[in-house]
C-alpha positions as CSV (number, residue, x, y, z in Angstrom):
1,M,26.8,9.4,35.0
2,T,25.3,9.7,31.5
3,P,27.5,9.7,28.4
4,T,28.1,12.8,26.8
5,P,26.3,12.3,22.7
6,G,27.8,12.9,19.7
7,T,26.5,15.2,17.3
8,S,29.4,15.4,15.0
9,P,30.1,12.3,12.5
10,T,33.2,11.8,11.4
11,N,31.2,11.7,7.8
12,D,28.4,12.9,6.8
13,R,27.1,11.7,3.9
14,T,24.6,11.8,1.2
15,L,23.4,9.1,-1.8
16,E,20.9,9.1,-4.6
17,R,18.4,6.5,-5.1
18,D,15.4,6.8,-7.2
19,G,16.0,10.2,-7.9
20,R,15.8,11.5,-4.6
21,R,18.4,11.8,-1.8
22,V,19.2,9.7,1.8
23,A,21.5,11.5,3.9
24,W,23.5,9.1,6.3
25,S,26.4,9.5,8.6
26,Q,29.3,7.5,9.8
27,W,30.5,8.1,13.4
28,S,33.2,5.5,13.6
29,E,35.0,2.9,11.3
30,A,36.5,0.5,14.3
31,G,34.6,-2.9,14.2
32,P,31.4,-4.8,14.2
33,N,29.2,-2.7,12.0
34,V,26.1,-0.8,13.6
35,L,23.0,0.7,11.7
36,L,20.9,2.6,14.1
37,L,17.5,4.1,13.4
38,H,16.1,7.3,15.5
39,R,13.5,7.7,17.2
40,N,10.3,9.9,15.9
41,P,10.7,12.5,15.6
42,G,14.6,12.7,15.4
43,S,17.7,12.5,13.0
44,R,20.9,11.2,12.0
45,L,22.4,13.9,14.3
46,L,22.8,11.8,17.3
47,D,25.7,9.1,18.9
48,P,24.3,7.9,22.1
49,D,27.5,7.4,23.6
50,P,31.0,8.1,21.2
51,I,32.7,6.2,23.9
52,A,30.8,3.1,23.4
53,S,30.6,3.4,19.8
54,A,34.5,4.1,19.3
55,E,35.4,0.2,18.7
56,L,32.3,0.0,15.7
57,G,31.8,0.9,12.5
58,L,28.3,3.3,13.5
59,V,26.4,4.3,11.0
60,T,22.8,6.7,11.1
61,L,20.8,8.0,8.3
62,D,17.7,10.0,8.2
63,R,14.0,8.4,7.2
64,P,12.1,10.7,4.8
65,G,10.9,14.0,5.4
66,Y,13.9,14.2,7.8
67,G,17.2,16.5,7.8
68,G,18.8,15.7,4.8
69,T,16.6,13.3,3.1
70,D,13.7,14.0,0.7
71,P,10.6,12.7,1.3
72,V,8.5,10.5,-0.3
73,V,4.5,10.6,-1.9
74,D,3.7,7.5,-0.5
75,P,5.2,6.4,3.3
76,T,5.7,3.3,4.0
77,R,8.0,1.1,6.1
78,V,9.0,-0.8,3.1
79,A,10.6,2.4,1.7
80,V,12.1,3.1,4.6
81,A,13.8,0.0,5.0
82,A,14.9,0.1,0.7
83,D,16.8,3.5,1.8
84,A,18.8,1.5,4.6
85,E,19.8,-1.5,2.4
86,A,20.8,1.5,0.2
87,V,22.8,3.3,2.7
88,I,24.1,-0.4,4.2
89,E,25.8,-1.0,0.5
90,E,26.9,2.8,0.1
91,A,29.2,1.9,3.2
92,G,30.3,-1.4,2.2
93,F,28.9,-3.7,4.9
94,D,28.5,-7.2,4.6
95,D,27.0,-7.7,7.7
96,V,25.1,-5.3,10.1
97,A,23.5,-5.3,13.8
98,V,20.5,-3.4,13.2
99,V,19.2,-0.9,16.3
100,G,15.8,1.0,16.2
101,W,15.1,3.1,19.0
102,S,11.8,3.9,20.1
103,G,9.5,4.6,17.0
104,G,12.6,3.6,14.6
105,G,12.1,0.3,16.2
106,Q,9.1,-0.8,13.5
107,F,11.3,0.2,11.0
108,A,14.2,-1.5,12.2
109,V,12.3,-4.6,12.2
110,D,11.9,-4.2,8.2
111,A,15.1,-2.9,7.6
112,A,16.3,-6.4,9.5
113,A,14.0,-8.4,7.0
114,L,15.0,-6.8,3.7
115,L,18.3,-7.0,4.4
116,G,18.1,-10.8,5.7
117,D,21.5,-12.7,6.1
118,R,23.2,-9.8,6.5
119,V,21.9,-8.9,9.5
120,R,23.8,-10.4,12.4
121,S,21.3,-9.1,15.0
122,L,18.4,-7.0,15.7
123,S,17.5,-4.8,18.7
124,L,14.7,-2.7,19.6
125,V,14.6,0.0,22.5
126,C,12.0,1.1,23.5
127,T,9.9,0.2,20.6
128,P,6.0,0.4,21.2
129,A,4.5,-2.6,19.9
130,P,1.6,-2.0,17.3
131,D,-0.9,0.2,18.5
132,E,-4.0,-2.2,17.5
133,E,-2.2,-4.5,20.2
134,I,-0.9,-2.5,22.8
135,P,-2.9,1.2,22.7
136,W,-0.4,3.8,23.1
137,V,-1.1,6.8,20.3
138,P,-2.7,9.9,22.4
139,D,-5.8,10.4,22.5
140,D,-5.8,13.6,20.4
141,F,-3.7,11.8,17.5
142,R,-6.4,8.9,17.5
143,A,-8.4,10.0,14.9
144,L,-6.0,11.3,12.8
145,V,-4.0,7.8,12.7
146,D,-7.5,6.0,12.3
147,S,-7.8,8.1,8.8
148,V,-4.5,6.2,7.3
149,P,-5.4,3.1,6.2
150,S,-8.3,4.7,3.6
151,D,-6.8,7.7,2.5
152,P,-2.4,7.6,3.4
153,G,-2.1,10.8,1.1
154,G,-4.8,13.0,2.7
155,A,-3.5,11.5,6.1
156,L,-0.1,12.8,5.4
157,A,-1.6,16.5,4.4
158,T,-3.6,16.2,7.5
159,I,-0.9,15.0,9.9
160,T,1.8,17.3,8.5
161,A,-0.6,20.1,9.4
162,A,-1.2,18.5,13.3
163,C,2.7,18.0,13.4
164,S,3.2,22.0,12.9
165,F,4.6,22.5,16.7
166,Y,7.6,20.0,15.9
167,E,8.5,22.4,13.2
168,D,7.9,25.5,15.5
169,D,9.9,24.7,18.3
170,P,11.7,21.5,18.0
171,D,13.8,21.8,21.2
172,A,10.5,21.2,22.8
173,L,10.4,17.8,21.6
174,A,13.8,17.7,23.3
175,A,12.5,17.7,26.3
176,S,9.0,16.2,26.0
177,D,9.7,12.6,27.6
178,P,8.0,12.4,30.7
179,G,8.7,11.2,33.9
180,P,11.8,11.7,36.7
181,A,14.2,9.4,34.7
182,D,14.7,11.1,31.3
183,A,14.3,14.4,33.3
184,E,17.2,13.4,35.4
185,V,19.1,12.2,32.2
186,R,18.1,15.9,30.5
187,A,19.9,17.5,33.5
188,R,23.2,17.8,32.5
189,P,23.2,21.0,29.6
190,E,25.4,19.2,27.2
191,V,23.5,16.4,26.9
192,G,20.0,18.4,26.4
193,E,21.8,20.4,23.6
194,A,22.8,17.4,22.1
195,L,19.2,16.0,22.0
196,A,17.8,19.6,20.7
197,A,20.5,19.7,17.3
198,M,19.2,15.9,16.9
199,M,15.5,17.7,16.9
200,R,16.6,21.1,15.4
201,E,18.0,18.4,12.3
202,G,15.5,16.4,12.2
203,A,12.7,19.5,11.4
204,R,14.9,21.0,8.7
205,Q,12.0,20.2,6.3
206,G,9.2,21.1,8.6
207,A,6.9,18.3,9.7
208,I,7.3,16.3,7.2
209,G,9.4,13.4,8.9
210,M,7.4,12.9,11.8
211,A,4.4,13.2,9.9
212,S,5.8,10.4,7.2
213,D,7.0,8.1,10.4
214,I,3.1,8.4,11.4
215,V,1.4,7.4,8.1
216,A,4.1,4.5,7.7
217,G,3.6,2.9,10.7
218,S,-0.8,3.3,10.4
219,R,-1.6,1.9,7.4
220,G,-2.3,-1.6,9.1
221,D,0.8,-3.1,7.1
222,P,1.7,-6.4,9.4
223,L,5.2,-6.4,11.0
224,P,7.4,-8.9,9.1
225,L,8.1,-11.1,12.3
226,D,8.5,-14.3,10.9
227,R,11.7,-13.6,8.6
228,G,14.9,-13.2,8.7
229,Q,17.3,-15.7,11.8
230,A,18.7,-13.0,13.8
231,P,18.7,-12.6,17.4
232,V,16.8,-10.0,18.6
233,R,17.8,-8.2,22.0
234,L,14.7,-6.2,23.4
235,W,15.6,-3.4,25.5
236,Y,12.9,-1.3,27.9
237,G,13.1,0.7,31.1
238,D,10.6,0.4,33.8
239,A,10.1,4.0,34.1
240,D,9.5,4.3,30.7
241,W,5.5,5.1,29.1
242,I,6.5,2.6,26.7
243,G,6.6,0.3,29.5
244,P,8.3,-3.3,29.4
245,E,4.6,-4.7,28.2
246,H,5.9,-3.8,25.1
247,G,8.9,-5.9,24.6
248,R,7.1,-8.7,26.1
249,W,5.0,-8.5,23.1
250,Y,7.6,-8.6,20.9
251,A,9.4,-11.6,23.2
252,E,6.4,-13.8,22.4
253,R,6.7,-13.4,18.4
254,F,10.3,-13.3,17.8
255,D,12.1,-16.8,17.8
256,D,15.6,-16.1,19.7
257,T,14.9,-13.5,21.9
258,E,16.2,-11.7,25.1
259,L,14.3,-8.9,27.4
260,T,16.4,-6.5,29.2
261,I,14.4,-4.5,31.5
262,V,16.7,-1.9,32.7
263,P,15.3,-0.5,36.3
264,G,14.8,3.1,36.8
265,A,15.1,3.7,33.1
266,G,12.8,5.7,30.9
267,H,12.7,6.5,27.0
268,L,16.3,7.9,27.1
269,L,17.6,4.5,27.9
270,P,20.4,4.6,25.0
271,L,21.8,7.4,26.4
272,T,22.7,5.6,29.5
273,N,23.3,2.1,28.5
274,W,24.7,2.3,25.0
275,G,27.7,0.5,25.9
276,A,25.6,-2.5,26.9
277,I,23.0,-2.1,24.0
278,L,26.0,-2.4,21.9
279,A,27.8,-5.4,23.4
280,A,24.7,-7.6,23.1
281,A,23.7,-6.8,20.0
282,T,27.6,-7.0,18.3
283,T,28.4,-10.4,19.8
284,S,25.6,-12.2,19.4
């Protein structure tokens, strides 16, 4: 049975850095430290499986423009990594396992590179490869994404307007993952409500968070795949639209990798396999 995700952290906090607020949550403080970077769109308000997380020091944060974190004028993956570093320092972590889910995975790569020797492991879960390597951006967003490198500021405004559907109906995004595998996971009402709660918080400032993620990930900046020596754990479902070919792309470029392909799993894989993901991340 799919566990019931958590939406109420033990401590919900805000820190100040460079005149901006960064919202972050602490869910448990019992063991090895874990930082989870949420999907796009999403927010800090989701623990995929509180029972599995209970023996860990799990923290989450909102990326710029989501939930309680102030936007940045010029979205980049490096800016997100700096926010993550500030949260890790505020939490008092000497070492941490970094986990990125879906769109959060590429941000996790940059965060792990910035944190350096403090990273116990890096886990990418359902994370797409760069679109120029394995195309996955929807056709109706292709022209918008292609405009980012030449004019990030203009693209941010245009993409924010194009993402207004998220602000208008965040609950719809909670049910947007295609395919029967994800529909089965969402079939339990408490699971669907937890996903909706995460999405509603992410849309609290409108669509700027979603748009900022898109701009930050579409600038053409290379991922820092050659920085850091931490083990890399890759998790993909064979029933996901972001399929195992994305995991193989990362496996070919990182050292010390382990690729796990979960039969029958879709994009909501963290909700069904969080215990296994954590075990691999914290025992590396």
